C-alpha positions as CSV (number, residue, x, y, z in Angstrom):
1,L,0.0,0.1,-0.3
2,W,3.1,2.3,0.5
3,R,3.8,2.3,-2.7
4,E,0.1,3.4,-4.1
5,D,0.2,6.3,-1.5
6,N,3.8,7.4,-2.9
7,P,4.1,6.5,-6.5
8,E,6.4,9.2,-7.0
9,I,9.0,7.6,-5.0
10,I,11.4,4.9,-6.9
11,P,12.5,2.4,-4.8
12,D,16.7,2.4,-5.0
13,F,18.2,-1.2,-3.8
14,R,20.8,-0.9,-5.7
15,G,23.7,-3.2,-4.5
16,A,21.4,-4.3,-1.5
17,D,21.6,-8.2,-0.6
18,L,18.2,-9.5,-0.7
19,R,19.0,-13.0,-1.0
20,G,16.3,-15.5,-0.2
21,C,14.1,-12.6,0.3
22,M,10.1,-13.1,-0.2
23,L,9.4,-10.6,-2.7
24,T,5.9,-12.2,-3.5
25,G,3.7,-10.1,-5.1
26,A,5.9,-7.1,-4.3
27,N,5.6,-3.7,-6.3
28,L,8.8,-2.9,-7.8
29,R,8.0,-0.9,-10.8
30,N,10.9,1.4,-12.0
31,A,12.8,0.1,-9.1
32,Q,16.7,0.3,-9.1
33,L,18.0,-3.0,-8.8
34,Q,21.3,-2.8,-10.5
35,N,24.2,-4.8,-8.5
36,A,21.7,-6.2,-6.3
37,N,22.0,-9.8,-5.2
38,L,18.5,-11.5,-5.5
39,H,19.9,-14.7,-5.1
40,A,16.9,-17.7,-4.8
41,A,14.8,-14.4,-4.1
42,S,11.1,-15.2,-4.7
43,M,9.5,-12.5,-6.7
44,M,6.4,-14.5,-7.7
45,Q,3.5,-12.2,-9.4
46,A,6.0,-9.0,-8.7
47,D,5.4,-5.7,-10.5
48,L,8.8,-5.3,-12.2
49,R,8.1,-3.0,-14.7
50,G,10.4,-0.8,-15.7
51,A,12.7,-2.1,-13.2
52,D,16.5,-1.9,-13.6
53,L,17.9,-5.3,-13.2
54,S,21.5,-4.7,-14.7
55,N,24.3,-6.5,-13.4
56,A,22.1,-8.2,-10.7
57,N,22.1,-11.9,-9.4
58,C,18.9,-13.1,-10.0
59,S,20.2,-16.8,-9.8
60,E,17.8,-19.4,-8.7
61,A,15.5,-16.8,-8.3
62,D,11.4,-17.2,-9.0
63,F,9.7,-14.9,-10.9
64,I,6.8,-17.3,-11.7
65,A,4.0,-15.0,-13.0
66,A,6.0,-11.9,-12.5
67,N,5.7,-9.2,-14.9
68,L,9.1,-8.0,-16.4
69,T,7.4,-5.7,-19.0
70,G,10.2,-2.9,-19.8
71,A,12.5,-4.4,-17.3
72,I,16.1,-3.9,-18.2
73,T,18.0,-7.0,-17.5
74,T,21.7,-6.2,-19.1
75,D,24.4,-8.4,-18.0
76,T,21.7,-9.4,-15.5
77,N,22.7,-13.3,-13.8
78,F,19.3,-15.7,-14.7
79,H,21.1,-18.9,-14.0
80,E,18.2,-21.7,-13.2
81,A,16.0,-18.7,-12.2
82,D,12.0,-19.7,-12.9
83,F,10.2,-17.9,-15.2
84,T,7.2,-19.9,-15.7
85,G,4.0,-17.6,-16.5
86,A,6.0,-14.2,-16.6
87,R,5.9,-11.6,-18.8
88,K,8.1,-9.6,-20.4
89,D,7.9,-7.2,-23.5
90,D,7.0,-10.1,-26.2
91,G,4.7,-12.1,-24.4
92,I,4.7,-14.6,-21.5
93,L,7.3,-16.7,-21.1
94,S,6.4,-20.4,-20.8
95,N,9.7,-22.1,-19.6
96,N,12.5,-21.7,-17.3
97,G,15.5,-20.2,-18.6
98,S,17.3,-16.7,-19.1
99,L,16.0,-13.4,-20.3
100,P,17.4,-12.0,-23.3
101,P,18.8,-8.5,-22.9
102,G,16.4,-5.5,-22.9
């Protein structure tokens, strides 16, 4: 609810250690996540539209049904991340695997 009341504030998690965090359903729209460690984080159904994940470690993270439309994924480590049902600019991702840079 805080994000709805404060839409002008962009979350800044650059370089943050978020390993294993439960971010299920989180509103991370336009968040700054460059160089963040999101190893094994749960981002199921998270709103990551427009988020900058450049150089982030998202290995083994759970992006099931997350919305990554417009997310920047340059040099992001998605090794063994799960994107089942996740949305990206070109549609719904149906399997595990790496997102293309975007």
